[in-house]
C-alpha positions as CSV (number, residue, x, y, z in Angstrom):
1,M,-9.9,-16.7,8.5
2,R,-13.2,-17.6,6.8
3,G,-14.0,-13.8,7.0
4,A,-10.8,-12.8,5.2
5,I,-11.9,-15.1,2.3
6,W,-14.9,-12.6,1.7
7,S,-13.0,-9.6,2.0
8,I,-12.5,-7.4,-0.9
9,S,-8.9,-6.7,0.1
10,F,-8.3,-10.4,0.0
11,H,-9.9,-10.5,-3.4
12,V,-7.7,-7.4,-4.9
13,T,-4.5,-9.0,-3.4
14,F,-5.1,-12.2,-4.6
15,W,-6.0,-11.6,-8.3
16,F,-3.4,-8.8,-8.4
17,R,-0.7,-11.7,-7.8
18,I,-2.3,-14.0,-10.2
19,C,-2.4,-11.6,-13.0
20,S,1.0,-10.3,-12.1
21,W,2.5,-14.0,-12.2
22,L,0.6,-14.2,-15.4
23,Y,2.0,-11.3,-17.2
24,Q,5.3,-11.8,-16.2
25,K,5.7,-15.2,-17.4
26,N,5.8,-15.1,-21.3
27,K,3.2,-13.9,-24.2
28,F,1.3,-17.1,-24.2
29,T,0.3,-16.5,-20.3
30,R,-0.7,-13.1,-20.9
31,I,-2.9,-14.3,-23.9
32,I,-4.5,-17.1,-21.5
33,G,-4.6,-14.7,-18.4
34,S,-6.4,-11.8,-20.5
35,P,-9.9,-12.6,-19.3
36,L,-8.4,-12.8,-15.7
37,H,-7.0,-9.3,-16.1
38,Q,-10.5,-8.3,-17.3
39,W,-11.8,-9.5,-14.2
40,Y,-9.1,-7.8,-11.9
41,K,-9.8,-4.5,-13.8
42,F,-13.6,-5.0,-12.7
43,L,-12.4,-5.7,-9.3
44,N,-10.5,-2.4,-9.3
45,L,-13.4,-0.5,-10.3
46,M,-15.7,-2.1,-7.9
47,S,-13.4,-1.8,-5.0
48,G,-12.0,1.8,-6.0
49,I,-8.5,0.1,-5.3
50,Q,-6.1,1.1,-8.3
51,L,-3.4,-1.5,-7.9
52,P,-1.7,-1.7,-11.1
53,I,-0.4,-5.2,-12.4
54,C,3.2,-6.1,-11.7
55,T,3.7,-3.3,-8.7
56,K,6.3,-4.7,-6.5
57,V,4.4,-5.8,-3.5
58,E,5.6,-8.1,-0.9
59,G,3.2,-10.2,1.4
60,G,0.7,-9.2,4.0
61,L,-0.7,-6.1,2.1
62,K,-3.9,-5.1,3.4
63,F,-6.6,-2.7,2.5
64,F,-9.2,-1.3,5.1
65,H,-12.2,0.8,4.3
66,Y,-11.8,0.7,0.3
67,N,-12.5,3.3,-2.1
68,C,-10.3,5.8,-3.9
69,I,-7.0,4.1,-3.1
70,V,-4.7,5.0,-6.0
71,L,-0.9,3.7,-6.5
72,A,1.6,4.4,-9.1
73,Q,2.7,1.2,-10.7
74,A,6.4,1.5,-10.0
75,T,5.6,2.0,-6.3
76,K,7.6,-0.7,-4.0
77,I,5.6,-2.0,-1.1
78,G,7.1,-4.0,1.8
79,Q,5.8,-6.9,4.1
80,N,2.7,-6.4,6.4
81,C,1.6,-3.0,5.1
82,S,-2.0,-1.4,5.7
83,I,-3.5,0.9,3.4
84,H,-6.9,2.9,4.3
85,Q,-9.2,4.8,2.2
86,G,-8.6,7.8,0.0
87,V,-4.8,7.0,0.0
88,T,-2.9,8.0,-3.0
89,I,0.9,6.8,-3.4
90,G,1.8,8.4,-6.4
91,R,4.6,9.5,-9.0
92,V,6.1,13.0,-9.5
93,F,7.5,13.4,-13.1
94,N,10.2,15.9,-12.5
95,G,12.2,17.9,-10.2
96,P,14.0,17.0,-7.2
97,Q,11.6,14.7,-5.7
98,S,10.8,13.1,-9.0
99,G,9.9,9.3,-8.6
100,V,7.7,6.8,-6.8
101,P,7.5,6.1,-3.3
102,T,9.1,2.8,-1.8
103,I,7.5,1.7,1.3
104,G,9.0,-0.2,4.0
105,N,7.7,-3.4,6.2
106,N,4.9,-3.0,8.7
107,V,3.8,0.5,7.3
108,V,0.3,1.9,8.2
109,I,-1.1,4.5,5.8
110,F,-4.3,6.0,7.4
111,A,-7.1,7.6,5.6
112,G,-6.5,10.5,3.0
113,A,-2.7,10.4,3.2
114,K,-0.6,11.3,0.2
115,I,2.9,9.8,-0.3
116,L,4.4,11.6,-3.4
117,G,7.7,11.4,-5.3
118,G,10.8,9.4,-4.7
119,V,10.3,9.1,-1.2
120,Y,11.3,6.0,1.1
121,L,9.1,5.1,4.2
122,S,11.4,3.1,6.6
123,D,9.9,0.1,8.5
124,N,7.4,0.6,11.3
125,V,6.2,4.0,10.1
126,I,2.8,5.3,10.6
127,V,1.4,7.9,8.3
128,G,-1.4,9.9,9.6
129,A,-4.7,10.9,8.1
130,N,-4.7,13.5,5.5
131,A,-0.6,13.7,5.7
132,V,1.3,14.7,2.9
133,V,4.7,13.0,2.7
134,T,7.3,14.3,0.2
135,K,10.5,13.6,2.2
136,D,11.8,10.5,3.4
137,V,10.6,9.1,6.8
138,P,12.9,7.2,9.3
139,E,11.9,4.0,10.8
140,N,9.7,3.6,13.9
141,C,8.5,7.1,13.0
142,V,4.9,8.7,13.1
143,V,4.4,11.5,10.6
144,A,1.4,14.0,10.4
145,G,0.5,17.3,8.9
146,V,0.8,19.0,5.7
147,P,3.5,18.9,4.6
148,A,4.2,15.8,7.0
149,R,6.4,16.3,10.0
150,I,7.5,13.7,12.6
151,I,5.5,13.7,15.6
152,S,6.9,10.5,17.3
153,T,10.1,8.3,16.9
154,D,8.4,5.5,18.6
155,S,5.5,4.1,16.4
156,S,5.2,1.1,18.7
157,K,3.2,3.2,21.3
158,C,0.3,3.9,18.9
159,F,-0.9,0.1,19.0
160,D,-2.4,-1.4,22.0
161,K,-2.2,-5.6,21.8
162,E,-5.3,-5.7,19.8
163,W,-3.7,-3.4,17.0
164,A,-0.5,-4.9,17.4
165,Y,-1.8,-8.5,16.6
166,H,-4.0,-7.0,13.6
167,F,-1.3,-5.5,12.0
168,G,1.3,-8.2,12.7
169,R,3.5,-6.4,15.1
170,N,5.0,-7.7,18.8
171,N,3.9,-5.1,21.0
172,E,3.9,-6.9,24.4
């Protein structure tokens, strides 16, 4: 627990939640929260994690190996998701895949992955390193490649007991 308080991931998500709450309350709290918002922008710059204020993020979000992590503002992220370095969760502005991604619960997105457009990643999905996801992914699947393809329909096999505990999964 003590180590978690010193992690950049904790600070980014903590200040993200404070600033989002102040921003959504009313105009007065936005003005009062302006210095905190500037602090949060500084944290984004120093950590390389661009998590826009008021993005819909549920509890348990973890960032590993920070740097060059970019999330579109309207993205929705479920509970207990893990995002590694070099990940882009981005908007597509027009065409059949226009929109922003929706990420389910217990999703792990490994280094360099790109999730683009109005796609839905269901619960317990694992996105492999450097995968480019442009289509919906059903729950409990592992996807990899460019473009991403399902390589397994049982994501629980990817985690031993230590990883299952670390990512909040019961895999016993």
